ZAMARGU-4260 file (C-alpha; in steps of 0.2 Angstrom, whole numbers, plus 5000, padded with zeros to 4 digits):
<rodrens>
0) 4975/5015/4817 | 4972/5030/4834 | 4985/5037/4844 | 4984/5028/4862 | 4975/5037/4877
5) 4980/5039/4893 | 4976/5023/4902 | 4983/5014/4884 | 5002/5023/4891 | 4997/5021/4909
10) 4993/5000/4905 | 5012/5000/4895 | 5021/5003/4911 | 5015/4993/4925 | 5029/4999/4936
15) 5022/5013/4943 | 5005/5005/4948 | 5010/5004/4964 | 5012/5026/4965 | 4993/5026/4961
20) 4989/5014/4976 | 4999/5025/4988 | 4992/5041/4979 | 4974/5036/4982 | 4977/5028/5002
25) 4984/5047/5006 | 4973/5056/4999 | 4959/5047/5010 | 4970/5051/5023 | 4974/5031/5025
30) 4993/5023/5030 | 5000/5014/5014 | 5004/4996/5019 | 5022/4989/5009 | 5030/4972/5008
35) 5049/4973/5005 | 5062/4961/5004 | 5075/4968/5015 | 5062/4971/5031 | 5063/4953/5034
40) 5044/4948/5034 | 5035/4963/5039 | 5023/4976/5034 | 5031/4995/5030 | 5018/5004/5035
45) 5020/5025/5026 | 5007/5035/5036 | 5003/5052/5024 | 5016/5065/5034 | 5029/5053/5028
50) 5031/5045/5041 | 5039/5024/5039 | 5038/5011/5052 | 5039/4993/5053 | 5022/4986/5055
55) 5018/4967/5060 | 4999/4967/5054 | 4983/4955/5058 | 4968/4955/5047 | 4950/4951/5055
60) 4937/4944/5042 | 4916/4941/5042 | 4908/4927/5040 | 4909/4929/5024 | 4930/4930/5023
65) 4929/4947/5017 | 4941/4959/5027 | 4931/4970/5038 | 4945/4976/5049 | 4966/4979/5050
70) 4976/4979/5065 | 4991/4984/5064 | 5007/4985/5078 | 5023/4997/5079 | 5039/4987/5079
75) 5053/5000/5073 | 5054/5018/5065 | 5065/5015/5046 | 5075/5031/5044
</rodrens>
């Protein structure tokens, strides 16, 4: 039996998968959105600068049902 590679090690613990998405969003200069139960149904938006706030998010879709635009409305900062 061969030793597990990097991918296999990562897949064994999927609790950190959201961190990869967050890291990639910041690498691209985009905000990272997450949903937490304590936020009352709103999304938490985190910017690469470290600012975090609640946002109301609306998605616009094309004729084929693919998302083409994300429109978020700032609600309040989270400290």
